[in-house]
C-alpha positions in Angstrom: -0.1 0.1 -0.1 1.4 3.5 -0.8 -0.3 7.0 0.3 -0.4 10.3 -0.6 -1.5 13.4 1.3 -2.7 15.9 -1.0 -0.5 19.0 -1.1 -1.6 22.4 -2.2 -0.2 21.9 -6.0 -2.5 18.7 -6.1 -5.7 20.2 -4.9 -8.2 21.3 -7.2 -7.9 18.2 -9.9 -9.7 15.1 -10.7 -8.4 12.0 -8.9 -7.7 10.5 -12.4 -5.9 13.4 -13.6 -3.6 13.4 -10.5 -3.1 9.7 -10.7 -1.8 9.9 -14.3 1.1 12.4 -12.9 1.6 10.5 -9.6 1.7 7.0 -10.6 2.8 7.1 -14.2 3.5 3.5 -14.3 0.0 2.6 -13.5 -2.1 1.8 -16.8 -5.3 3.7 -17.0 -7.5 0.7 -17.4 -6.5 -0.6 -14.2 -6.4 2.6 -12.6 -10.4 2.8 -13.2 -10.5 -0.8 -12.4 -9.0 -0.3 -9.1 -11.3 2.9 -8.2 -14.2 0.7 -9.0 -12.9 -2.3 -6.7 -12.3 0.4 -4.0 -8.2 -0.3 -4.2 -8.0 3.2 -4.3 -9.4 5.2 -1.6 -10.1 8.7 -0.4 -10.1 9.8 3.4 -10.5 6.2 4.2 -13.8 5.8 1.9 -14.8 4.8 -1.7 -14.2 7.5 -4.3 -15.0 8.2 -8.0 -12.3 9.0 -10.9 -13.7 12.4 -11.3 -13.7 13.3 -7.8 -11.9 16.9 -7.0 -8.9 16.5 -4.6 -8.6 18.6 -1.9 -5.7 20.0 0.2 -4.7 17.5 3.2 -6.9 14.8 2.1 -5.0 11.2 2.0 -5.4 9.0 -0.9 -4.6 5.3 -0.3 -3.5 3.0 -3.1 -3.6 -1.0 -2.3 -1.9 -1.7 -5.4 1.6 -3.6 -6.3 4.7 -1.9 -5.5 5.8 -2.7 -9.3 3.5 0.6 -10.4 5.8 3.1 -8.5 8.9 4.8 -9.2 11.4 4.1 -6.3 13.1 7.9 -6.9 12.2 11.1 -8.8 14.4 11.6 -11.8 16.6 14.5 -11.3 17.8 14.6 -15.2 16.9 18.3 -15.7 20.2 18.9 -13.2 22.0 18.1 -16.5 20.6 21.0 -18.4 22.9 24.2 -18.6 22.1 26.7 -15.7 22.0 29.3 -18.4 18.8 31.8 -17.9 18.0 35.1 -18.7 15.1 36.3 -16.3 13.3 39.2 -17.2 10.6 38.9 -14.0 10.2 36.7 -11.2 8.0 36.4 -8.1 6.5 33.8 -6.0 4.1 32.4 -8.4 5.7 33.0 -11.9 8.7 33.7 -13.8 9.2 35.2 -17.1 12.3 34.4 -19.1 14.0 35.5 -22.4 14.6 32.6 -24.5 17.5 32.5 -26.6 17.3 31.7 -30.5 18.4 28.0 -31.0 16.9 26.7 -27.7 13.9 24.3 -27.7 11.3 24.8 -24.8 10.6 21.2 -24.3 12.4 17.9 -25.2 11.6 16.8 -28.8 12.6 13.9 -30.5 15.8 14.3 -30.3 15.5 14.1 -26.5 18.0 16.6 -25.5 18.1 17.5 -22.0 18.9 21.1 -22.7 15.6 22.9 -23.0 14.2 26.0 -21.7 11.8 24.1 -19.0 15.0 21.8 -17.9 17.2 25.1 -17.3 14.2 26.5 -15.4 13.8 23.3 -13.3 17.4 23.3 -12.5 16.9 27.1 -11.5 14.3 26.5 -9.0 15.7 23.5 -7.7 19.0 25.2 -6.9 16.9 27.8 -5.0 15.0 25.1 -3.1 11.7 26.4 -4.7 11.3 22.8 -6.3 12.2 19.4 -5.1 10.2 16.6 -7.2 10.7 14.4 -4.0 8.2 16.4 -2.2 5.6 17.0 -5.3 3.2 14.2 -5.9 2.0 15.4 -9.3 3.2 19.1 -10.1 6.3 20.3 -11.9 6.9 24.0 -12.9 5.6 24.6 -16.1 5.6 26.7 -19.5 2.3 28.5 -20.1 3.4 29.8 -23.6 6.0 28.2 -26.0 7.8 29.6 -29.0 9.7 28.1 -31.6 13.1 26.8 -31.5 14.9 29.6 -33.7 12.6 32.5 -32.1 13.9 34.3 -29.0 11.7 36.1 -26.6 9.7 36.3 -23.5 8.2 32.6 -22.0 5.9 32.7 -18.8 6.4 29.7 -16.6 4.1 28.9 -13.7 5.8 27.9 -10.1 2.5 26.6 -8.8 -0.5 24.6 -9.8 -2.6 27.7 -9.1 -0.9 30.0 -11.5 -0.7 27.5 -14.2 -4.1 27.3 -14.3 -5.1 30.9 -14.1 -2.4 31.8 -17.1 -3.4 28.9 -19.1 -7.1 30.2 -18.7 -5.9 34.0 -19.5 -4.2 33.0 -22.5 -6.9 30.6 -23.8 -9.1 34.1 -23.1 -6.8 36.0 -24.9 -6.2 38.2 -21.8 -2.3 38.3 -21.9 -1.4 40.8 -24.8 2.0 39.7 -26.8 3.6 41.6 -29.2 6.5 40.7 -31.5 9.3 42.3 -33.6 10.5 40.8 -36.8 12.4 41.7 -40.0 10.9 40.8 -43.5 11.6 41.3 -46.9 10.1 43.9 -49.1 8.2 46.9 -48.4 4.4 47.4 -47.5 1.8 49.9 -49.4 -0.2 49.9 -46.1 2.1 50.7 -43.2 -0.4 49.1 -41.0 -3.2 46.6 -41.4 -4.8 43.5 -40.2 -4.4 40.7 -42.4 -6.9 37.8 -42.6 -6.2 33.9 -44.2 -6.7 30.3 -43.2 -4.3 27.9 -42.0 -4.0 24.4 -42.4 -1.3 21.9 -40.3 0.7 19.2 -41.5 1.9 17.5 -38.3 3.9 15.1 -40.2 6.2 17.5 -41.9 6.1 20.4 -38.9 4.8 22.8 -41.4 1.6 24.5 -42.0 0.0 25.9 -45.0 -1.7 29.4 -45.5 -4.7 29.9 -48.1 -6.3 33.1 -48.9 -9.7 31.0 -49.4 -10.0 28.4 -46.9 -8.4 25.9 -44.7 -8.6 24.2 -41.1 -8.2 27.5 -38.8 -8.8 31.3 -39.7 -5.8 33.4 -38.7 -5.7 37.1 -37.9 -2.3 38.8 -37.9 -1.8 42.8 -37.1 1.1 44.5 -38.5 2.9 47.7 -38.1 5.8 48.9 -40.1 8.3 50.5 -37.8 11.3 51.0 -40.1 12.3 50.5 -43.6 15.5 50.1 -45.3 17.3 48.6 -48.6 14.7 45.7 -49.3 13.8 45.0 -45.8 10.9 46.2 -43.3 11.2 45.9 -39.2 7.7 45.1 -38.3 5.8 45.1 -34.9 3.3 42.1 -34.9 0.1 41.3 -32.9 -1.4 38.1 -33.1 -5.4 38.3 -32.9 -5.0 34.5 -33.1 -2.3 32.3 -31.9 -1.5 29.4 -34.2 1.6 27.5 -35.0 4.2 29.2 -37.1 1.2 32.0 -37.7 3.6 35.0 -38.3 6.4 33.3 -40.3 3.8 31.5 -42.6 1.3 34.4 -42.7 4.2 37.0 -44.1 5.4 34.3 -46.3 2.3 34.2 -47.8 1.9 37.9 -48.2 5.2 37.9 -50.2 7.2 39.3 -47.3 8.9 36.2 -45.7 11.3 36.5 -42.7 14.8 37.1 -42.7 16.6 34.2 -41.6 13.7 31.8 -41.6 14.9 28.6 -43.2 11.5 26.7 -43.4 9.0 29.7 -45.0 11.9 31.9 -46.0 14.3 32.5 -49.0 17.5 30.8 -47.5 19.9 32.2 -50.5 18.9 35.8 -49.7 19.2 35.6 -46.1 22.6 34.2 -46.1 24.0 37.6 -47.5 22.6 39.3 -44.4 24.3 37.2 -41.9 21.7 35.7 -40.1 21.8 32.6 -38.0 18.3 32.3 -37.0 14.8 33.9 -38.1 14.8 37.5 -37.0 11.7 37.3 -35.1 11.4 37.8 -31.1 8.5 37.8 -28.8 9.3 41.0 -27.3 6.9 42.5 -25.0 3.8 41.0 -23.0 1.0 42.7 -21.0 -1.2 41.1 -18.5 -4.3 42.7 -19.6 -6.7 40.9 -17.5 -10.7 41.7 -18.2 -11.6 39.0 -15.5 -10.4 38.0 -12.2 -7.1 36.4 -11.7 -7.3 35.4 -8.3 -3.7 35.1 -6.8 -2.3 36.9 -9.9 -4.8 39.8 -10.0 -1.5 41.8 -9.0 -0.1 41.4 -12.3 -3.0 43.3 -14.2 -1.9 45.9 -16.2 1.7 45.3 -15.8 3.9 44.9 -19.0 7.4 43.2 -19.5 9.7 43.7 -22.4 13.0 42.2 -23.5 15.8 44.6 -22.7 17.8 44.3 -26.0 16.7 43.0 -29.5 19.6 42.8 -31.3 18.4 42.9 -34.7 15.9 45.8 -34.4 18.7 47.9 -33.0 21.1 47.1 -35.8 18.1 46.9 -38.4 19.7 49.8 -40.5 23.1 48.3 -40.3 21.5 44.8 -41.3 19.4 45.8 -44.1 22.5 47.9 -45.8 25.0 45.1 -45.4 
């Protein structure tokens, strides 16, 4: 028999969701069977798979030891300790991700990811210890592509994660981007509409003016022009995979340095190692109650320095 005392970061979630994270070796089919057979009890009595857990409750599992891992993997300690922090408090952390760094592990299974760097940082600060957590780990609330730089929000506790995920879904966190694209615009400010279809196998999206899986809206403003390049500020009115890169390319203005949707031979002469795209500013524009994060309402955070924007004229005329 094993038991869990439901902690603050475990409360507020369904029993089955908790068990999936706390006992990952337990197959779902057995989990539901053991709940029915009362081999999984909550506060000494019968429970249901959709019971919402409360802090300090006692969960008892009368199941074989083979389903429990005997220690928590500290693999994230192998990640580098390099982390550029823009803002931090007891609930959240905002970091400026460098271009070239992935946010989560991918098919390469690299330990060097943004979330692993954050876990290592918080572990060293004694703010995160997987041995003391049943189901929670620090998590990213938004993500950007490997070769995009800029602001990423991480939640330090389950309550903050839930709130931020909801605020992002409700579009109550405003994100702005800077990018350099090829060509000049007749309209110096506009909102573009198109349709996006995702090809997951090839990790690419296709944009059409007439129809597709999802509607996309991209608002742009020309900040500077030089040579054959334009520096834009972008506001995503919809947040889709590769939206800025693919939509700009569809409009005939691919991003400088973009190897997937851009023009490789033209980018090379400018010496860009990565695509000129940065999630440079975010504002917590809450319209509804934000619970423990209400103090962030109206606050904005920016990347201290966006090198390609600061050196735009030099790049454009190189």
